[in-house]
Structure formats: C-alpha cells, structure tokens
KEVEXSE-290421 format. One record per residue: y, x, z of N, C-alpha, C, O in turn; residue in three letters. Coordinates in steps of 0.05 Angstrom, whole numbers, plus 5000, padded with zeros to 4 digits. Each point is the difference from the previous one (the first is absolute). Layout:
N
YXZYXZYXZYXZAla...
***
This chain:
221
155674168002501449745000497949775000498250004983Met502149825036498149785001500949784982502349984991Leu495849845002500649774983501849805016499549975024Ile502449914963501849815012498849725001499649884979Asp499650015045498849745001502049784991499149784993Pro503550285007501949794992499549924971500749784991Ser498150404993499449944972497949784999500149834982Leu498250165038498049795001501349735006499549804986Ile502450205034501449765007501649894976500049764995Thr501550434992501649924977498349884978500849804987Ala496950325008498249904979499049725007499849834983Ser499550135043498949745008502149784998499349774996Ser503350305008502149805000500649904972501349794996Gln497850364983500549924973498049794990500449884979Gln497550075036498049814992499749795022500650055023Asn498449714969499449795019497249894994498950054979Thr500049795041497549874995497650185007500450215012Gly497249714978497550145007500050284989499050185014Ala502149874962500050274989501550205017499250235003Ser503149685008501650185016498650075026500150235009Ser498449585003498450065024497950214994499650185016Leu499049794961498050194993501250284994498950205009Ser503349804977501350264993501050145026499750245002Asp501349605016501050125025497850135016500350225010Leu497449654991497750115014499050254987499350205013Gly500549804960499150234985501950245003499150235004Glu503549724995502050225003499850115028500250255004Asp499449585016499850095028497650195003500250215012Tyr497549714977497650175002500350264985499150215009Asn502249784968500550244984501850195015499650255000Ser502449645013501850185016498650135022500450245005Phe497949625009498550125022498250234990499850215013Leu498949754964498350214989501650254993499250225007Thr503149744980501650234992501350135025500150255001Leu500749605019501150115024498050185014500750225009Leu496949684993497950155014499450264985499750215012Thr500249774961499550244984502250215003499550245001Ala503049674999502350185002500150145027500650245001Gln498849625020499950125026497750205002500350225011Ile497449704978497650185001500550264985499150215009Gln502249774968500350244983502950115000500850154982Tyr500849795039502750105001500050315004498150115010Gln504050024981500350295002500650075029502049915010Asp496350255002500550075029502750145004501149995021Pro499950154958502550145002502449814997502250075008Leu497449694981502149804997498949735009499649824984Glu499950145042498949755009501949774997502450044996Pro496549725005501749764997502049985022499350055024Val503249894969502149975020499349765019499449784990Asp500750275036499249805019501749754999498949775002Gly503750264996501849774999499549824976499949765001Thr499750384976499549864975497349855002499749774991Glu498350365021497449895003500149745017498749804993Phe502850215029500249765017501449774985499249775003Val502950304982501349804984498249874980500049764995Ala498350414992498149894981498049815013499349804989Gln499850285034498149835015501249735008498749804999Leu503950215009501449755007500149814976499649765003Ala501050354974500149834976497349904993499749774991Gln498350405012497349924995499149775017498649824992Leu502350195034499349785018501249744991498749795003Thr503750224986501349754990498449884977499649764998Gln499450424984498449904978497449885010499149794990Val499750345030497549905012500549725011498349824997Glu503950145018500649745011500449794979499249775003Gln502050314975500449814977497449914989499649764994Ala498550435003497349934990498749805019498849804991Val501450255035498749825019501349735000498649795002Arg504150204997501449744999499249844976499749755002Gln500050384975499249864976497249885002499549784991Asn498750385022497349905004500149755018498549814996Asp503150215026500249775018501249764987499249775005Gln502850284977501249774986498049864982500049764998Leu498450404988497949884983498149835017499249784991Gln500150325032498149865018501349745010498749795000Ser503950225008501449765009500249794978499849765005Leu500850344970500249814978497449854995500049764995Thr497850395007497449884996499449795021498949794995Ala501850285031499649825022501749754997499149785005Gln503450264986501849774996498949814978500149765003Phe498950364976498949834978497649845010499849774993Ala498550365023497749865011500949775018498849785000Gly503250275017501049795018501249764984499549775008Ala501950294970501149784984497849844987500249754999Leu497750384992497849854988498649825021499349774993Asn500450335031498749845021501849765007499149775002Val503650285001501849785006500149804977500249765005Ala499850344970500249824977497649834997500249784990Gly497550315020497549844997500249735015498649814994Ala503250185026500449755015501349784983499949775008Asp501250314969501349804983498149874981500749794988Phe496950315009498049894981499449715007499549935023Leu500649904956499449725004502249835012499749765004Gly502650365002502249865013502149944979500250134979Arg501549675027502149924982502550175006501050005022Asn500050144957502450165003502449874986499649894978Ala502750115034502449904987501650254992500650175017Gln500149854958501350244989502149944979500049784989Phe501750415006502149964980498749994972498650184992Glu502049614993499049974973501449774986500749805012Ser499850234962501149784985497949864984500649824983Asp496950245022497849874987499249745014500449975024Gln498549854961498949755012497449944985499850024976Ile498149925040497349974988499349704998499849865021Ile499950044955499449724996496949965001498550134985Leu500749685032497249935002499749704998501949864993Gly495750035013499549714999501949845017500649774993Pro500350345029501849855018502950074996501749935017Asp499050194961502850074995500650295009498250165002Gly504349895004500850275008502249995020501749825000Ala498350385019502050005021501250295002498550194998Ile504149825007501350265004502249955021500749785006Ser500350445006502149985020502350184993499850194984Gln502549745027502450174996501949985024499949815016Phe501850394987502150015020502650074987500150164982Glu502149725028502650064990501550185019499849985024Leu501750214964501650195017502549875011501150105020Ala499749684969502349845010499749714991498449944983Ala503149895030499949724992500949974971501950134991Asn496849694995500649964972500949714995499649825016Ala501750144962500949744991497849864984499549765003Gln499250404981497749884984498050224995500650244997Ser496849675002497850194995498049864981499349775003Val499950384977498049904981498050214994500550245003Arg497149674989497850194993499049944972499449774993Ala500450444991498849984973497150105001499650235009Asp498549624982497250094999499650114972500449864980Ile498850395018499750144975497150074994498650115017Ile500449824959497250054994499650294991501950144997Asp495649944998499450274992501450094974500250244995Pro500649574989501450074975503050025003501550054981Leu499449915044502950025005501649754996502450004999Gly496249774997501349754995500449855026498249995017Arg504249884987500449835023498749734995500849854983Val497150105033498549754996500949785019499549764995Val501950325026500849795020502450115016500050235008Arg502049604996502250075017500149815024500049754996Thr500150365028500049835024502850035013500850215008Ile500649564993502749995010500049915029498049905011Gln504350135002500549895027498350125022499249875019Gly500350394979498550145021501850055024502549994998Leu496350055026501650045025502050234997499650194985Pro502749785029502250194997500750155025502050164999Thr496649815023500750145025498950285001497850054990Thr503750135022499250285002498250055023499849835019Glu498850404981498450085023497549845006498950035022Gly500349794960497749835004498150034976500950014977Thr496549985029498150014978499749724988499249815013Ser501450174961499849754985497750004981499250224990His499649555005497649984983500749884973501549814998Thr497350314981500149894973497349894993498050155001Ile501849604993497449884992500249924970501849864992Ser496250234993499949934972497349864994497950105008Trp502249674980497649844995498450094975497949904995Asp503250304991498550104977500749884973498750064980Gly503349765020500849864975502650124990501750095016Phe498749904958502550094988502149785000499549785011Asp502850264976502149805000499249744985501249795005Glu496750234979499249774984497549865011498949824988Phe500350275036497649885013497450114990497949885005Gly502250354981497550124990498950205020501450175010Thr496049794997498850185019499850294989499250034976Ala501450165040499950284992497450135009498749915019Gln500550304967497550135006500250155027502150115007Leu495749895008499950155025500550294994499350114979Asp502050035040500550294996502550095014501049865018Gly499950374975502450125013502549944984500250054976Thr501849855038502649944989502150155016499450125021Tyr503049884970502250145014502149795008500649814985Arg500750235038502149825009502650165000500250215013Val501849684974502750125000501949815014500549784991Ser500550305032501749835017502950074996500750245001Ile501049574994502950034997501449855023499649765003Ser502050395012501549885022502950084999500650244996Ala501249575007502950065000501349855023499149795009Val503150335001501549875022502249824990500249954976Asp501549955042502149814992502050124981501349864985Ala499050415016501950144982498650094975501250164985Ala496449755011498450074976499250305000499550114979Asp500450015045499050275002497050005003498949825013Asn499850384976497150015002499150075028501150185013Val496949684997498950055027497350144996498349914984Val501350315031497550154997497749835011500249865020Asp497550174966497649855007497750195003499650184984Val498849795037497550155003497749804997499949805014Thr498250264969497849824994497350115012499550245001Gln498949575008497550065013497849824989500549794988Tyr497050305016497749824996497850095018500050235010Arg498049604993497750065017497550054982499749884979Asp498650305031497450044986498150145019500950145018Ala496549834977498050125017499650294992500050074976Glu499750115043499650284995497050054996498349935017Val501050184960497250054993499150295003497650065002Ser504450124997499350295001502450155011502349944995Glu497150275021502050185011499750274987497950125000Val504449994990499950254986502050195013502149925011Leu497350344987501950215009500450194977498350174994Phe504049804993500650164976502550165003502249905006Asn497650374991502350175001501649985025502450025000Gly496249945023501449985025501149725006501349965021Gly498149854962501049725004497749815004498050014986Leu502449815033498049795004500649764982502349905000Leu495750014985500449784981497849795004497850065009Glu502949694985498149785002499549884972501949944986Phe495550035007499349864976499449725007498449945018Lys502849874968499749715006497849884984499150114980Leu500149655028497849874986500749934971498249984983Val504449995011500849954973500550254984500949984977Asp498550255035500250254985502650165004500150234992Gly502049655019502550145004499750215021498749975020Glu502750264976499950225018502750015014502150024987Leu497949985040502549985016500150235019498150065014Val504350074988500450215019500349885028501249785003Ser497850365017500249895028502949965008500549835017Ala501350334972502849975007501249744991502149935009Gly496649934972501149754990498749765014500749774994Asn497550285025498749785014501949915023500850165016Val499749584985501849885020498449925025500950055022Lys496849834974498449915022497149964991499449994977Ser498850005043497249964995498949795019500650005024Val497949814965498949785016497049994998498749835013Arg
***
C-alpha cells in the first residue's frame, strides 16, 4: 500500500502563511523519499497495483503544482511590494491631501478642508486642544455639498488669547433644514517626508509626524 498524498494536501490546508508553505514542501519531499523506497523494496510476489499507483502519482502531481504556485505567489508578492515602494517614492517632498480631523497650528495660523455629503442649513467647527477642551468655535461655514471648503483658524481662542503651536483637532457639526445630521469628510494638507511599506500597505509619514495610509490620500500636488 502506497502513502496517500491527499494527507499532504489536507495537512497543508490546515495552516496558512510562511509555515504552511514550508510544511508543504517538507511533506512533499518526505513523500517522494518514502514512495521511492516502497517501490524499490516492494514484494515481487505482490507488486504495487498499477491503477492505484497511477492515482497516487496524479495526486502527487497536484501537490507539486501547489508547491510551485505558492513559490510563484511569494515571488509575485515580493515584486509587488518593490513596485509599490518605487511608486511611493514619487510622493516624497510633495503635498498630499488626505482624510484627517487634525489641524496643525503654526506661525501663520492653521488651515483644514471639509466636504459635505449633502447641502446643509448650518455648519460649525469646534477647535479642540490636546487636553480635549474646545478653545474656539467657528460659525457660519459654507453649506453646499460636493465642494471642498476651507476652515481657517488664526490661532486665537474665544477670548483672544493666542494658543500654542501644535496639533489640534477639528470637530465639524452640520445639519440640514430638518435638523438632520449631514455627513462630513475632513481633509488637510501636509508634506510627505517618508514612504513606508508595512504589512502589505503603503503608508506616508508626514513632516509633522502623522502616519497616513495611502488609501486615505485624496490628491497629491
């Protein structure tokens, strides 16, 4: 009786990742060794059944193809990662617009953008400091949908006191004529200082330290 190669396939299907690829290759080599030994030392009076032997070889071929496909997949993954790194390098030093509720206050104030999913009746923005306090509320923001609107903050709180430079958060509230909440998407711009490839994902590190996924980038200038 020959060894059943389907046991190899079943074993490999129970695992995923790099360990399963290694186990599959080791099981395949072990099967070849045992198969060769059994054929070499088979009983001449009870030779291996030809039909069974052909079936075993057919299953073995399937396992061999799986090993080769896994090797090819690893190679393609490595090539894809390299291509993403090369493409991402073109973003270095450029300004990216991306989804974020942060706003960076500097000597010239701070700027952020937003878009409305529908026309609104009123829109306001609360500027929140690192301690979670609302330091400024900006009323009367644009209310039209489908257009990028700008929020400009001069860096002063409600009492005219200058705030420290740094990272703040913008919370935008928008409602329509029926007082229903309107969805808002917030953006900001920043220069890309570093391109990273982590866990299959392309990410951009900005000059202010924030890490942004490429999927959240709206445009690059």
